[in-house]
C-alpha positions as CSV (number, residue, x, y, z in Angstrom):
1,X,9.2,3.8,-9.4
2,X,9.9,0.4,-8.0
3,X,7.5,-1.5,-5.8
4,X,8.6,-4.4,-3.7
5,X,6.1,-6.3,-1.5
6,X,7.2,-8.4,1.5
7,X,5.2,-10.6,3.8
8,X,5.8,-9.7,7.5
9,X,4.8,-11.2,10.8
10,X,2.1,-8.6,11.1
11,X,0.9,-8.4,7.5
12,X,2.6,-6.9,4.4
13,X,5.2,-4.2,3.8
14,X,5.6,-2.3,0.6
15,X,8.8,-0.5,-0.3
16,X,8.5,2.2,-2.9
17,X,11.9,3.4,-4.3
18,X,13.0,5.6,-7.1
19,X,10.7,8.3,-8.4
20,X,8.2,8.3,-5.5
21,X,6.9,11.1,-3.4
22,X,5.8,10.4,0.2
23,X,2.7,12.7,-0.2
24,X,1.5,10.5,-3.1
25,X,1.6,7.4,-0.9
26,X,-0.2,9.2,1.9
27,X,-2.8,10.2,-0.6
28,X,-3.2,6.6,-1.7
29,X,-3.6,5.5,1.9
30,X,-6.2,8.2,2.6
31,X,-8.1,7.3,-0.5
32,X,-8.1,3.7,0.6
33,X,-9.3,4.5,4.2
34,X,-12.2,6.7,2.9
35,X,-13.2,4.2,0.2
36,X,-12.6,6.5,-2.7
37,X,-10.3,4.0,-4.5
38,X,-11.1,0.8,-6.4
39,X,-7.7,-0.9,-6.2
40,X,-8.6,-3.2,-3.4
41,X,-11.6,-5.4,-3.0
42,X,-13.8,-4.8,0.0
43,X,-12.9,-8.2,1.2
44,X,-9.2,-7.3,1.2
45,X,-9.8,-3.9,2.9
46,X,-11.6,-5.7,5.7
47,X,-8.5,-7.7,6.4
48,X,-6.3,-4.7,7.0
49,X,-6.3,-3.4,10.6
50,X,-3.7,-0.6,10.1
51,X,-1.8,1.3,7.4
52,X,1.3,3.2,8.2
53,X,3.5,5.3,5.9
54,X,7.1,6.0,6.7
55,X,10.3,7.1,5.0
56,X,10.9,10.1,2.7
57,X,10.7,11.0,-1.0
58,X,12.7,8.4,-3.0
59,X,12.2,5.7,-0.4
60,X,8.8,5.3,1.1
61,X,7.5,2.4,3.1
62,X,3.9,1.3,3.6
63,X,3.2,-1.2,6.4
64,X,-0.2,-3.0,6.2
65,X,-1.2,-4.9,9.4
66,X,-3.7,-7.7,9.2
67,X,-4.4,-11.1,7.7
68,X,-3.7,-9.9,4.1
69,X,-1.6,-11.8,1.6
70,X,1.3,-10.5,-0.5
71,X,-0.6,-11.5,-3.7
72,X,-3.7,-9.5,-2.7
73,X,-1.5,-6.4,-2.2
74,X,0.4,-6.9,-5.4
75,X,-2.9,-7.1,-7.3
76,X,-4.1,-3.9,-5.6
77,X,-0.9,-2.1,-6.5
78,X,-1.3,-3.1,-10.1
79,X,-4.7,-1.5,-10.2
80,X,-3.8,1.7,-8.3
81,X,-4.0,4.9,-10.3
82,X,-1.8,6.8,-7.8
83,X,1.4,4.6,-8.2
84,X,1.1,3.7,-11.8
């Protein structure tokens, strides 16, 4: 699975390509929203106002809205148990 992180006007976008299933990214987002993951610090979570998953298996996009940096999200992805 490849993970590319891009800074956008509204926040950060992550493009997952290759061996990625949309349901796994949705699970990751749900875990984050309910606080049952440790990949992001509470400080980073507070900066995100919205998380939106789009695409399909093989090419899934995750848009994060808020005052969050590309580096914070790259660090969180590195710690994620769902996508590693």
